[in-house]
Backbone and ligand atoms as CSV (ligand in chain L), in Angstrom:
chain,resi,resn,atom,element,x,y,z
A,1,MET,N,N,87.157,89.165,81.107
A,1,MET,CA,C,87.181,89.899,82.460
A,1,MET,C,C,88.115,91.147,82.194
A,2,SER,N,N,87.524,92.212,82.760
A,2,SER,CA,C,88.373,93.489,82.744
A,2,SER,C,C,89.638,93.407,83.562
A,3,ARG,N,N,90.724,94.158,83.018
A,3,ARG,CA,C,91.870,94.242,83.716
A,3,ARG,C,C,91.989,95.644,84.336
A,4,LEU,N,N,91.937,95.893,85.610
A,4,LEU,CA,C,91.768,97.247,86.186
A,4,LEU,C,C,93.095,97.755,86.623
A,5,ALA,N,N,93.401,98.934,86.519
A,5,ALA,CA,C,94.551,99.651,87.138
A,5,ALA,C,C,93.991,100.662,88.091
A,6,VAL,N,N,94.479,100.622,89.382
A,6,VAL,CA,C,94.020,101.604,90.409
A,6,VAL,C,C,95.090,102.588,90.536
A,7,PHE,N,N,94.796,103.800,90.601
A,7,PHE,CA,C,95.791,104.891,90.631
A,7,PHE,C,C,95.740,105.620,91.889
A,8,VAL,N,N,96.776,105.738,92.708
A,8,VAL,CA,C,96.842,106.397,93.991
A,8,VAL,C,C,98.011,107.567,93.964
A,9,SER,N,N,97.747,108.419,94.929
A,9,SER,CA,C,98.782,109.415,95.286
A,9,SER,C,C,99.122,109.389,96.560
A,10,GLY,N,N,98.362,108.782,97.501
A,10,GLY,CA,C,98.585,108.969,99.091
A,10,GLY,C,C,98.270,107.777,99.714
A,11,GLY,N,N,97.626,107.876,100.842
A,11,GLY,CA,C,97.436,106.852,101.598
A,11,GLY,C,C,96.783,105.650,101.313
A,12,GLY,N,N,95.813,105.767,100.166
A,12,GLY,CA,C,95.150,104.648,99.561
A,12,GLY,C,C,94.114,103.855,100.378
A,13,SER,N,N,93.436,104.570,101.288
A,13,SER,CA,C,92.435,103.852,101.955
A,13,SER,C,C,91.298,103.396,101.009
A,14,ASN,N,N,91.046,104.098,99.914
A,14,ASN,CA,C,89.983,103.720,98.924
A,14,ASN,C,C,90.528,102.553,98.063
A,15,LEU,N,N,91.823,102.496,97.897
A,15,LEU,CA,C,92.383,101.187,97.284
A,15,LEU,C,C,92.118,100.077,98.240
A,16,GLN,N,N,92.521,100.268,99.483
A,16,GLN,CA,C,92.238,99.198,100.571
A,16,GLN,C,C,90.779,98.695,100.456
A,17,ALA,N,N,89.730,99.600,100.277
A,17,ALA,CA,C,88.491,99.197,100.290
A,17,ALA,C,C,88.085,98.337,99.033
A,18,LEU,N,N,88.828,98.584,97.884
A,18,LEU,CA,C,88.764,97.891,96.606
A,18,LEU,C,C,89.325,96.500,96.827
A,19,ILE,N,N,90.589,96.486,97.519
A,19,ILE,CA,C,91.252,95.191,97.873
A,19,ILE,C,C,90.377,94.364,98.640
A,20,ASP,N,N,89.572,95.019,99.532
A,20,ASP,CA,C,88.894,94.066,100.415
A,20,ASP,C,C,87.504,93.710,99.987
A,21,SER,N,N,87.286,93.996,98.740
A,21,SER,CA,C,86.060,93.740,98.137
A,21,SER,C,C,86.118,92.728,96.964
A,22,ASP,N,N,84.920,92.503,96.289
A,22,ASP,CA,C,85.115,91.499,95.136
A,22,ASP,C,C,85.890,92.223,93.738
A,23,VAL,N,N,86.055,93.430,93.975
A,23,VAL,CA,C,86.831,94.109,92.929
A,23,VAL,C,C,88.239,93.569,92.877
A,24,LYS,N,N,88.736,93.100,93.972
A,24,LYS,CA,C,90.173,92.613,94.085
A,24,LYS,C,C,90.701,91.809,92.832
A,25,ASN,N,N,89.769,90.815,92.472
A,25,ASN,CA,C,90.163,89.885,91.542
A,25,ASN,C,C,90.460,90.482,90.139
A,26,SER,N,N,90.002,91.697,89.982
A,26,SER,CA,C,89.964,92.278,88.649
A,26,SER,C,C,91.358,93.370,88.633
A,27,ILE,N,N,91.907,93.597,89.895
A,27,ILE,CA,C,92.938,94.552,89.859
A,27,ILE,C,C,94.312,93.925,89.330
A,28,ALA,N,N,94.683,94.484,88.274
A,28,ALA,CA,C,95.958,93.890,87.663
A,28,ALA,C,C,97.188,94.698,88.059
A,29,LEU,N,N,96.977,95.995,88.421
A,29,LEU,CA,C,98.077,96.951,88.685
A,29,LEU,C,C,97.719,98.082,89.536
A,30,VAL,N,N,98.655,98.545,90.323
A,30,VAL,CA,C,98.355,99.816,91.123
A,30,VAL,C,C,99.517,100.781,90.640
A,31,VAL,N,N,99.105,102.011,90.385
A,31,VAL,CA,C,100.033,102.948,89.815
A,31,VAL,C,C,100.107,104.163,90.770
A,32,SER,N,N,101.379,104.808,90.996
A,32,SER,CA,C,101.250,106.010,91.703
A,32,SER,C,C,102.084,107.008,91.022
A,33,ASP,N,N,101.810,108.205,91.231
A,33,ASP,CA,C,102.586,109.502,90.584
A,33,ASP,C,C,103.668,109.969,91.568
A,34,ARG,N,N,103.766,109.360,92.787
A,34,ARG,CA,C,104.689,109.866,93.776
A,34,ARG,C,C,104.930,108.667,94.860
A,35,PRO,N,N,105.910,108.783,95.652
A,35,PRO,CA,C,106.018,107.807,96.659
A,35,PRO,C,C,104.589,107.825,97.494
A,36,ALA,N,N,103.990,106.708,97.680
A,36,ALA,CA,C,102.665,106.676,98.352
A,36,ALA,C,C,102.494,105.467,99.068
A,37,PHE,N,N,101.696,105.566,100.184
A,37,PHE,CA,C,101.494,104.417,101.140
A,37,PHE,C,C,100.776,103.383,100.370
A,38,GLY,N,N,99.833,103.855,99.540
A,38,GLY,CA,C,98.911,102.980,98.728
A,38,GLY,C,C,99.681,101.853,98.045
A,39,LEU,N,N,100.998,102.072,97.675
A,39,LEU,CA,C,101.784,101.125,96.978
A,39,LEU,C,C,102.137,99.920,97.916
A,40,GLU,N,N,102.436,100.282,99.170
A,40,GLU,CA,C,102.712,99.211,100.194
A,40,GLU,C,C,101.286,98.311,100.284
A,41,ARG,N,N,100.239,98.954,100.324
A,41,ARG,CA,C,98.997,98.258,100.533
A,41,ARG,C,C,98.763,97.165,99.320
A,42,ALA,N,N,99.236,97.693,98.202
A,42,ALA,CA,C,98.986,96.887,96.905
A,42,ALA,C,C,100.009,95.762,97.153
A,43,GLN,N,N,101.284,95.978,97.365
A,43,GLN,CA,C,102.301,94.932,97.470
A,43,GLN,C,C,101.885,93.974,98.454
A,44,LYS,N,N,101.414,94.358,99.707
A,44,LYS,CA,C,100.904,93.384,100.713
A,44,LYS,C,C,99.900,92.528,100.210
A,45,ALA,N,N,98.996,93.074,99.290
A,45,ALA,CA,C,97.968,92.238,98.768
A,45,ALA,C,C,98.436,91.316,97.465
A,46,GLY,N,N,99.662,91.434,97.242
A,46,GLY,CA,C,100.158,90.757,96.076
A,46,GLY,C,C,99.886,91.271,94.660
A,47,ILE,N,N,99.767,92.602,94.661
A,47,ILE,CA,C,99.301,93.212,93.431
A,47,ILE,C,C,100.563,93.940,92.939
A,48,GLU,N,N,100.856,93.770,91.637
A,48,GLU,CA,C,101.865,94.433,90.979
A,48,GLU,C,C,101.822,96.073,91.113
A,49,THR,N,N,102.864,96.728,91.344
A,49,THR,CA,C,102.844,98.215,91.396
A,49,THR,C,C,103.892,98.721,90.448
A,50,VAL,N,N,103.511,100.093,89.943
A,50,VAL,CA,C,104.447,100.913,89.184
A,50,VAL,C,C,104.382,102.167,89.805
A,51,GLU,N,N,105.526,102.959,90.085
A,51,GLU,CA,C,105.663,104.284,90.537
A,51,GLU,C,C,106.375,105.114,89.430
A,52,LEU,N,N,105.595,106.179,89.006
A,52,LEU,CA,C,106.123,106.997,87.971
A,52,LEU,C,C,106.121,108.437,88.462
A,53,SER,N,N,107.179,109.240,88.347
A,53,SER,CA,C,107.233,110.303,89.165
A,53,SER,C,C,106.807,111.550,88.301
A,54,ARG,N,N,105.651,112.158,88.815
A,54,ARG,CA,C,105.141,113.345,88.251
A,54,ARG,C,C,106.141,114.461,88.150
A,55,LYS,N,N,107.049,114.547,89.267
A,55,LYS,CA,C,107.867,115.557,89.484
A,55,LYS,C,C,109.032,115.390,88.301
A,56,GLU,N,N,109.434,114.168,88.048
A,56,GLU,CA,C,110.420,114.085,86.988
A,56,GLU,C,C,109.981,114.083,85.681
A,57,LEU,N,N,108.806,113.600,85.465
A,57,LEU,CA,C,108.385,113.328,83.982
A,57,LEU,C,C,107.540,114.576,83.529
A,58,GLY,N,N,106.911,115.404,84.393
A,58,GLY,CA,C,106.074,116.410,83.897
A,58,GLY,C,C,104.672,115.981,83.459
A,59,LYS,N,N,103.833,116.817,83.332
A,59,LYS,CA,C,102.406,116.370,82.852
A,59,LYS,C,C,102.293,115.525,81.599
A,60,SER,N,N,102.979,116.033,80.522
A,60,SER,CA,C,102.725,115.205,79.297
A,60,SER,C,C,103.668,113.919,79.338
A,61,GLY,N,N,104.734,113.986,79.908
A,61,GLY,CA,C,105.744,112.856,80.009
A,61,GLY,C,C,105.099,111.685,80.883
A,62,LEU,N,N,104.393,112.193,82.026
A,62,LEU,CA,C,103.703,111.287,82.844
A,62,LEU,C,C,102.440,110.519,82.124
A,63,SER,N,N,101.667,111.284,81.353
A,63,SER,CA,C,100.626,110.573,80.609
A,63,SER,C,C,101.254,109.684,79.629
A,64,GLU,N,N,102.259,110.108,78.890
A,64,GLU,CA,C,102.858,109.122,77.826
A,64,GLU,C,C,103.376,107.834,78.584
A,65,ALA,N,N,104.123,107.972,79.786
A,65,ALA,CA,C,104.581,106.772,80.193
A,65,ALA,C,C,103.466,105.889,80.888
A,66,ILE,N,N,102.441,106.636,81.452
A,66,ILE,CA,C,101.253,105.677,81.851
A,66,ILE,C,C,100.587,104.938,80.645
A,67,GLU,N,N,100.543,105.689,79.577
A,67,GLU,CA,C,99.877,104.990,78.381
A,67,GLU,C,C,100.680,103.705,77.988
A,68,LYS,N,N,101.938,103.775,78.051
A,68,LYS,CA,C,102.740,102.628,77.782
A,68,LYS,C,C,102.597,101.549,78.742
A,69,VAL,N,N,102.504,101.894,80.025
A,69,VAL,CA,C,102.368,100.963,81.185
A,69,VAL,C,C,100.935,100.333,80.971
A,70,MET,N,N,100.079,101.131,80.620
A,70,MET,CA,C,98.565,100.504,80.419
A,70,MET,C,C,98.593,99.520,79.360
A,71,ALA,N,N,99.329,99.768,78.234
A,71,ALA,CA,C,99.458,98.818,77.154
A,71,ALA,C,C,100.138,97.556,77.543
A,72,GLU,N,N,101.297,97.661,78.136
A,72,GLU,CA,C,102.101,96.510,78.545
A,72,GLU,C,C,101.224,95.548,79.378
A,73,HIS,N,N,100.443,96.144,80.323
A,73,HIS,CA,C,99.720,95.352,81.313
A,73,HIS,C,C,98.273,95.030,80.742
A,74,LYS,N,N,98.018,95.418,79.481
A,74,LYS,CA,C,96.743,95.304,78.826
A,74,LYS,C,C,95.507,95.658,79.756
A,75,ILE,N,N,95.679,96.853,80.305
A,75,ILE,CA,C,94.619,97.383,81.092
A,75,ILE,C,C,93.454,98.028,80.270
A,76,ASP,N,N,92.273,97.768,80.688
A,76,ASP,CA,C,91.147,98.233,80.005
A,76,ASP,C,C,90.244,99.123,80.842
A,77,LEU,N,N,90.469,99.186,82.135
A,77,LEU,CA,C,89.715,100.192,83.019
A,77,LEU,C,C,90.580,100.704,83.990
A,78,ILE,N,N,90.501,102.160,84.233
A,78,ILE,CA,C,91.310,102.895,85.304
A,78,ILE,C,C,90.356,103.238,86.206
A,79,VAL,N,N,90.799,103.276,87.527
A,79,VAL,CA,C,90.042,103.817,88.768
A,79,VAL,C,C,90.924,104.649,89.403
A,80,LEU,N,N,90.608,105.855,89.494
A,80,LEU,CA,C,91.438,106.891,90.180
A,80,LEU,C,C,90.963,107.058,91.666
A,81,ALA,N,N,91.721,106.528,92.606
A,81,ALA,CA,C,91.349,106.411,94.037
A,81,ALA,C,C,92.404,107.282,94.822
A,82,GLY,N,N,91.992,108.656,94.761
A,82,GLY,CA,C,92.795,109.548,95.512
A,82,GLY,C,C,93.999,109.857,94.616
A,83,TYR,N,N,93.928,109.971,93.260
A,83,TYR,CA,C,95.052,110.307,92.516
A,83,TYR,C,C,94.938,111.764,92.055
A,84,LEU,N,N,96.097,112.498,92.313
A,84,LEU,CA,C,96.125,113.962,92.203
A,84,LEU,C,C,96.646,114.436,90.961
A,85,SER,N,N,97.398,113.732,90.153
A,85,SER,CA,C,97.873,114.418,88.859
A,85,SER,C,C,96.748,114.577,87.811
A,86,ILE,N,N,96.918,115.544,87.010
A,86,ILE,CA,C,95.859,115.813,85.942
A,86,ILE,C,C,96.527,115.215,84.587
A,87,PHE,N,N,95.713,114.596,83.807
A,87,PHE,CA,C,96.090,113.899,82.503
A,87,PHE,C,C,96.078,114.963,81.410
A,88,THR,N,N,96.849,114.582,80.311
A,88,THR,CA,C,96.856,115.428,79.049
A,88,THR,C,C,95.520,115.272,78.442
A,89,GLU,N,N,95.087,116.145,77.630
A,89,GLU,CA,C,93.676,116.047,77.003
A,89,GLU,C,C,93.649,114.844,76.108
A,90,GLU,N,N,94.740,114.407,75.484
A,90,GLU,CA,C,94.892,113.210,74.574
A,90,GLU,C,C,94.551,111.998,75.451
A,91,PHE,N,N,95.173,111.867,76.553
A,91,PHE,CA,C,95.045,110.728,77.407
A,91,PHE,C,C,93.587,110.617,77.934
A,92,SER,N,N,93.057,111.792,78.269
A,92,SER,CA,C,91.635,111.747,78.853
A,92,SER,C,C,90.826,111.324,77.685
A,93,ALA,N,N,90.997,111.760,76.475
A,93,ALA,CA,C,90.064,111.510,75.387
A,93,ALA,C,C,90.097,110.106,75.083
A,94,ARG,N,N,91.371,109.505,75.096
A,94,ARG,CA,C,91.548,108.035,74.749
A,94,ARG,C,C,90.934,107.084,75.771
A,95,TRP,N,N,90.823,107.652,77.093
A,95,TRP,CA,C,90.305,106.725,78.136
A,95,TRP,C,C,88.840,107.246,78.524
A,96,ARG,N,N,88.194,108.017,77.698
A,96,ARG,CA,C,86.807,108.392,77.997
A,96,ARG,C,C,85.931,107.237,78.102
A,97,GLY,N,N,85.077,107.027,79.195
A,97,GLY,CA,C,84.242,105.916,79.457
A,97,GLY,C,C,84.945,104.759,79.988
A,98,LYS,N,N,86.305,104.928,80.151
A,98,LYS,CA,C,87.009,103.837,80.648
A,98,LYS,C,C,87.906,104.160,81.782
A,99,MET,N,N,87.673,105.336,82.350
A,99,MET,CA,C,88.287,105.837,83.496
A,99,MET,C,C,87.440,106.519,84.665
A,100,ILE,N,N,87.429,105.955,85.878
A,100,ILE,CA,C,86.470,106.248,86.850
A,100,ILE,C,C,87.194,106.909,87.925
A,101,ASN,N,N,86.536,108.036,88.637
A,101,ASN,CA,C,87.004,108.758,89.588
A,101,ASN,C,C,86.286,108.932,90.783
A,102,ILE,N,N,86.874,109.043,92.035
A,102,ILE,CA,C,86.071,109.144,93.111
A,102,ILE,C,C,86.492,110.643,93.702
A,103,HIS,N,N,85.384,111.412,94.008
A,103,HIS,CA,C,85.627,112.796,94.495
A,103,HIS,C,C,84.907,113.097,95.760
A,104,PRO,N,N,85.499,113.593,96.782
A,104,PRO,CA,C,84.907,113.694,98.118
A,104,PRO,C,C,83.833,114.859,98.278
A,105,ALA,N,N,82.874,114.994,97.321
A,105,ALA,CA,C,81.915,116.016,97.256
A,105,ALA,C,C,80.739,115.506,96.476
A,106,LEU,N,N,79.531,116.162,96.551
A,106,LEU,CA,C,78.444,115.931,95.894
A,106,LEU,C,C,78.540,116.725,94.443
A,107,LEU,N,N,79.303,116.112,93.446
A,107,LEU,CA,C,79.399,116.896,92.135
A,107,LEU,C,C,78.037,117.056,91.535
A,108,PRO,N,N,77.890,118.050,90.778
A,108,PRO,CA,C,78.976,119.143,90.238
A,108,PRO,C,C,79.236,120.036,91.214
A,109,LYS,N,N,78.684,120.111,92.391
A,109,LYS,CA,C,79.266,121.145,93.491
A,109,LYS,C,C,80.633,120.782,93.931
A,110,PHE,N,N,81.480,121.717,94.161
A,110,PHE,CA,C,82.722,121.634,94.829
A,110,PHE,C,C,83.841,120.648,94.064
A,111,GLY,N,N,83.686,120.832,92.729
A,111,GLY,CA,C,84.617,120.041,91.912
A,111,GLY,C,C,85.666,121.062,91.132
A,112,GLY,N,N,86.539,120.496,90.357
A,112,GLY,CA,C,87.280,121.448,89.570
A,112,GLY,C,C,88.741,121.511,90.020
A,113,LYS,N,N,89.466,122.367,89.350
A,113,LYS,CA,C,90.861,122.507,89.732
A,113,LYS,C,C,91.100,122.916,91.137
A,114,GLY,N,N,92.069,122.505,91.824
A,114,GLY,CA,C,92.385,122.973,93.098
A,114,GLY,C,C,91.382,122.273,94.079
A,115,MET,N,N,90.320,121.631,93.728
A,115,MET,CA,C,89.356,121.069,94.709
A,115,MET,C,C,89.790,119.641,94.818
A,116,TYR,N,N,90.654,119.330,95.846
A,116,TYR,CA,C,90.932,117.945,96.303
A,116,TYR,C,C,91.256,118.075,97.769
A,117,GLY,N,N,91.113,116.833,98.430
A,117,GLY,CA,C,91.386,116.697,99.832
A,117,GLY,C,C,90.796,117.644,100.818
A,118,HIS,N,N,91.664,118.167,101.586
A,118,HIS,CA,C,90.875,119.158,102.628
A,118,HIS,C,C,90.298,120.518,101.933
A,119,HIS,N,N,90.901,120.827,100.824
A,119,HIS,CA,C,90.285,121.948,100.075
A,119,HIS,C,C,88.787,121.874,99.927
A,120,VAL,N,N,88.431,120.721,99.617
A,120,VAL,CA,C,86.981,120.421,99.156
A,120,VAL,C,C,86.094,120.613,100.405
A,121,HIS,N,N,86.574,120.031,101.638
A,121,HIS,CA,C,85.762,120.090,102.742
A,121,HIS,C,C,85.674,121.419,103.368
A,122,GLU,N,N,86.868,122.228,103.154
A,122,GLU,CA,C,86.842,123.674,103.628
A,122,GLU,C,C,85.806,124.337,102.957
A,123,ALA,N,N,85.726,124.111,101.658
A,123,ALA,CA,C,84.809,124.822,100.765
A,123,ALA,C,C,83.378,124.641,101.035
A,124,VAL,N,N,83.264,123.288,101.436
A,124,VAL,CA,C,81.746,122.831,101.759
A,124,VAL,C,C,81.261,123.608,102.976
A,125,LEU,N,N,82.310,123.709,103.952
A,125,LEU,CA,C,81.921,124.415,105.318
A,125,LEU,C,C,81.847,125.857,105.137
A,126,ALA,N,N,82.634,126.504,104.271
A,126,ALA,CA,C,82.507,127.914,104.047
A,126,ALA,C,C,81.229,128.220,103.362
A,127,ALA,N,N,80.660,127.321,102.553
A,127,ALA,CA,C,79.350,127.643,101.840
A,127,ALA,C,C,78.175,127.344,102.664
A,128,ASP,N,N,78.356,126.784,104.046
A,128,ASP,CA,C,77.352,126.617,104.931
A,128,ASP,C,C,76.447,125.469,104.393
A,129,GLU,N,N,76.884,124.463,103.735
A,129,GLU,CA,C,75.996,123.501,103.223
A,129,GLU,C,C,75.458,122.622,104.336
A,130,SER,N,N,74.392,122.029,104.054
A,130,SER,CA,C,73.729,121.239,105.138
A,130,SER,C,C,74.121,119.713,104.902
A,131,GLU,N,N,74.516,119.466,103.653
A,131,GLU,CA,C,74.972,118.097,103.456
A,131,GLU,C,C,76.227,118.078,102.476
A,132,SER,N,N,77.036,116.969,102.568
A,132,SER,CA,C,78.017,116.792,101.659
A,132,SER,C,C,78.093,115.404,101.232
A,133,GLY,N,N,79.075,114.803,100.749
A,133,GLY,CA,C,79.171,113.293,100.292
A,133,GLY,C,C,80.307,113.014,99.341
A,134,CYS,N,N,79.957,111.861,98.565
A,134,CYS,CA,C,81.101,111.559,97.596
A,134,CYS,C,C,80.399,111.050,96.236
A,135,THR,N,N,81.107,111.215,95.318
A,135,THR,CA,C,80.598,110.881,93.908
A,135,THR,C,C,81.696,110.010,93.194
A,136,VAL,N,N,81.189,108.987,92.613
A,136,VAL,CA,C,81.965,108.063,91.603
A,136,VAL,C,C,81.469,108.469,90.279
A,137,HIS,N,N,82.421,108.930,89.423
A,137,HIS,CA,C,81.919,109.285,88.081
A,137,HIS,C,C,83.033,108.862,87.072
A,138,PHE,N,N,82.502,108.788,85.852
A,138,PHE,CA,C,83.479,108.620,84.599
A,138,PHE,C,C,84.129,109.936,84.417
A,139,LEU,N,N,85.380,109.870,84.032
A,139,LEU,CA,C,86.032,111.220,83.818
A,139,LEU,C,C,85.633,111.800,82.481
A,140,GLY,N,N,85.128,113.138,82.409
A,140,GLY,CA,C,84.772,113.638,81.397
A,140,GLY,C,C,86.010,114.575,80.674
A,141,GLU,N,N,85.731,115.586,80.123
A,141,GLU,CA,C,86.748,116.479,79.353
A,141,GLU,C,C,87.571,117.246,80.324
A,142,GLY,N,N,86.973,117.743,81.440
A,142,GLY,CA,C,87.563,118.583,82.400
A,142,GLY,C,C,88.124,117.758,83.690
A,143,VAL,N,N,88.235,118.489,84.698
A,143,VAL,CA,C,88.448,117.881,86.012
A,143,VAL,C,C,87.322,117.748,86.831
A,144,ASP,N,N,87.126,116.595,87.403
A,144,ASP,CA,C,85.821,116.316,88.108
A,144,ASP,C,C,84.564,116.420,87.404
A,145,ASN,N,N,84.512,116.166,86.097
A,145,ASN,CA,C,83.206,116.250,85.498
A,145,ASN,C,C,82.960,114.858,84.736
A,146,GLY,N,N,81.904,114.689,84.047
A,146,GLY,CA,C,81.611,113.432,83.314
A,146,GLY,C,C,80.452,112.814,83.947
A,147,GLU,N,N,79.959,111.700,83.469
A,147,GLU,CA,C,78.724,111.056,83.850
A,147,GLU,C,C,78.799,110.349,85.218
A,148,ILE,N,N,77.872,110.740,86.069
A,148,ILE,CA,C,77.960,110.273,87.341
A,148,ILE,C,C,77.409,108.839,87.592
A,149,ILE,N,N,78.161,108.027,88.160
A,149,ILE,CA,C,77.855,106.516,88.459
A,149,ILE,C,C,77.033,106.385,89.665
A,150,MET,N,N,77.590,106.891,90.684
A,150,MET,CA,C,76.921,106.799,92.148
A,150,MET,C,C,77.314,107.888,93.054
A,151,GLN,N,N,76.333,108.351,93.914
A,151,GLN,CA,C,76.794,109.257,95.005
A,151,GLN,C,C,76.102,108.727,96.151
A,152,ALA,N,N,76.872,109.217,97.306
A,152,ALA,CA,C,76.275,108.882,98.586
A,152,ALA,C,C,76.384,110.199,99.439
A,153,LYS,N,N,75.473,110.490,100.338
A,153,LYS,CA,C,75.358,111.698,101.098
A,153,LYS,C,C,75.700,111.485,102.488
A,154,VAL,N,N,76.279,112.514,103.091
A,154,VAL,CA,C,76.356,112.644,104.547
A,154,VAL,C,C,75.924,113.997,105.078
A,155,PRO,N,N,75.388,114.147,106.292
A,155,PRO,CA,C,75.125,115.319,106.832
A,155,PRO,C,C,76.270,116.267,107.173
A,156,VAL,N,N,76.279,117.424,107.108
A,156,VAL,CA,C,77.245,118.503,107.810
A,156,VAL,C,C,76.658,118.779,109.099
A,157,VAL,N,N,77.420,118.490,110.071
A,157,VAL,CA,C,76.750,118.747,111.513
A,157,VAL,C,C,77.461,119.858,112.226
A,158,GLU,N,N,76.783,120.525,113.147
A,158,GLU,CA,C,77.220,121.488,113.886
A,158,GLU,C,C,78.603,121.239,114.538
A,159,GLY,N,N,79.434,122.300,114.241
A,159,GLY,CA,C,80.793,122.150,114.882
A,159,GLY,C,C,81.841,121.299,114.054
A,160,ASP,N,N,81.321,120.949,112.811
A,160,ASP,CA,C,82.188,120.234,111.986
A,160,ASP,C,C,83.392,121.061,111.528
A,161,THR,N,N,84.627,120.302,111.590
A,161,THR,CA,C,85.896,120.940,110.999
A,161,THR,C,C,86.081,120.073,109.666
A,162,PRO,N,N,86.990,120.582,108.890
A,162,PRO,CA,C,87.312,119.874,107.609
A,162,PRO,C,C,87.768,118.497,107.759
A,163,GLU,N,N,88.263,118.264,109.048
A,163,GLU,CA,C,88.747,116.915,109.378
A,163,GLU,C,C,87.562,115.859,109.759
A,164,THR,N,N,86.723,116.451,110.536
A,164,THR,CA,C,85.617,115.534,111.001
A,164,THR,C,C,84.670,115.280,109.734
A,165,LEU,N,N,84.507,116.279,108.943
A,165,LEU,CA,C,83.691,116.030,107.668
A,165,LEU,C,C,84.344,115.254,106.742
A,166,ALA,N,N,85.715,115.305,106.645
A,166,ALA,CA,C,86.476,114.471,105.623
A,166,ALA,C,C,86.347,112.889,106.120
A,167,ALA,N,N,86.383,112.729,107.408
A,167,ALA,CA,C,86.414,111.372,107.994
A,167,ALA,C,C,84.875,110.698,107.785
A,168,ARG,N,N,83.915,111.537,107.784
A,168,ARG,CA,C,82.602,111.197,107.739
A,168,ARG,C,C,82.306,110.747,106.266
A,169,VAL,N,N,82.887,111.657,105.352
A,169,VAL,CA,C,82.764,111.403,103.836
A,169,VAL,C,C,83.495,110.090,103.676
A,170,LEU,N,N,84.806,110.016,103.982
A,170,LEU,CA,C,85.746,109.001,103.730
A,170,LEU,C,C,85.124,107.573,103.933
A,171,GLU,N,N,84.364,107.441,105.074
A,171,GLU,CA,C,83.748,106.294,105.435
A,171,GLU,C,C,82.642,105.858,104.344
A,172,GLU,N,N,82.030,106.767,103.869
A,172,GLU,CA,C,81.069,106.571,102.760
A,172,GLU,C,C,81.743,106.075,101.382
A,173,GLU,N,N,82.866,106.783,101.316
A,173,GLU,CA,C,83.656,106.489,99.957
A,173,GLU,C,C,83.996,105.019,99.932
A,174,HIS,N,N,84.440,104.494,101.263
A,174,HIS,CA,C,84.967,103.181,101.156
A,174,HIS,C,C,83.724,102.106,100.838
A,175,LYS,N,N,82.529,102.481,101.040
A,175,LYS,CA,C,81.494,101.671,100.723
A,175,LYS,C,C,81.073,102.000,99.137
A,176,LEU,N,N,80.994,103.126,98.917
A,176,LEU,CA,C,80.558,103.581,97.625
A,176,LEU,C,C,81.463,103.068,96.361
A,177,LEU,N,N,82.801,103.214,96.506
A,177,LEU,CA,C,83.698,102.937,95.381
A,177,LEU,C,C,83.515,101.564,95.043
A,178,PRO,N,N,83.812,100.518,95.933
A,178,PRO,CA,C,83.620,99.058,95.492
A,178,PRO,C,C,82.314,98.912,94.770
A,179,LYS,N,N,81.240,99.347,95.347
A,179,LYS,CA,C,79.898,99.107,94.755
A,179,LYS,C,C,79.683,99.646,93.375
A,180,ALA,N,N,80.332,100.966,93.175
A,180,ALA,CA,C,80.167,101.542,91.904
A,180,ALA,C,C,81.192,100.760,90.881
A,181,VAL,N,N,82.345,100.439,91.226
A,181,VAL,CA,C,83.346,99.846,90.295
A,181,VAL,C,C,82.515,98.373,89.940
A,182,LEU,N,N,82.173,97.831,90.864
A,182,LEU,CA,C,81.343,96.501,90.483
A,182,LEU,C,C,80.385,96.564,89.540
A,183,SER,N,N,79.604,97.694,89.730
A,183,SER,CA,C,78.359,97.788,88.751
A,183,SER,C,C,78.949,98.125,87.508
A,184,VAL,N,N,80.108,98.708,87.386
A,184,VAL,CA,C,80.790,99.048,86.088
A,184,VAL,C,C,81.291,97.737,85.406
A,185,LEU,N,N,81.957,96.876,86.263
A,185,LEU,CA,C,82.541,95.716,85.876
A,185,LEU,C,C,81.500,94.733,85.346
A,186,LYS,N,N,80.202,94.773,85.934
A,186,LYS,CA,C,79.148,93.954,85.540
A,186,LYS,C,C,78.330,94.446,84.400
A,187,GLY,N,N,78.798,95.675,83.931
A,187,GLY,CA,C,78.157,96.277,82.790
A,187,GLY,C,C,76.661,96.666,83.087
L,1,LIG,C1,C,89.779,110.619,99.033
L,1,LIG,O1,O,88.888,111.474,100.004
L,1,LIG,C2,C,89.355,110.917,97.510
L,1,LIG,O2,O,87.984,111.241,97.349
L,1,LIG,C3,C,90.236,112.190,97.362
L,1,LIG,O3,O,91.397,111.957,98.000
L,1,LIG,C4,C,91.197,110.973,99.192
L,1,LIG,C5,C,92.145,109.930,99.086
L,1,LIG,O4,O,92.129,109.212,100.022
L,1,LIG,N1,N,90.290,112.513,95.838
L,1,LIG,C6,C,90.194,113.820,95.552
L,1,LIG,O5,O,90.120,114.676,96.256
L,1,LIG,C7,C,90.262,113.935,93.952
L,1,LIG,N2,N,89.795,115.115,93.469
L,1,LIG,P1,P,92.856,107.786,100.146
L,1,LIG,O6,O,94.235,107.871,99.571
L,1,LIG,O7,O,92.931,107.352,101.546
L,1,LIG,O8,O,91.990,106.784,99.261
């Protein structure tokens, strides 16, 4: 059975969706790069947590520290559920095909550096798109690229703000992420 580590940087509602699904039995560890409410969610569910500070360790120090923790906990699959730090190229290369990310837009549109959280929804509205959604994908060489596993769409409606659109997308994320991770776990 796969031993999964879920990475969070914030509220962790996507982590909660995983905890509330059949994925839970495979979650061995929750990792954050800053103080995050997601860690409390994990602890409440009886899952081990590790907090490593991006601020103190820097980009390469953080990737090195994570690599060590992954080895200690014998992790073989990583799920990035609202995780905001970017890994070194070495780390990404080593985990290619074994690292899954959720992004709050229909990739390949509205991805890349700086495209996270409300920035994504602001860009979708500014581009006058008629639909948005979320994407679960394997992490490729860059930010927000790599093989798409599953996507879900939502409409953009008249009068949408980044907040209303984000809420509609997030609701779909909570359904899509467990479904996509389970499909990977089942091979
Ligand atoms: C989610 O919308 C996720 O797709 C997004 O951050 C939010 C985290 O929410 N991720 C990115 O923007 C990554 N580029 P959560 O902490 O409540 O799960």
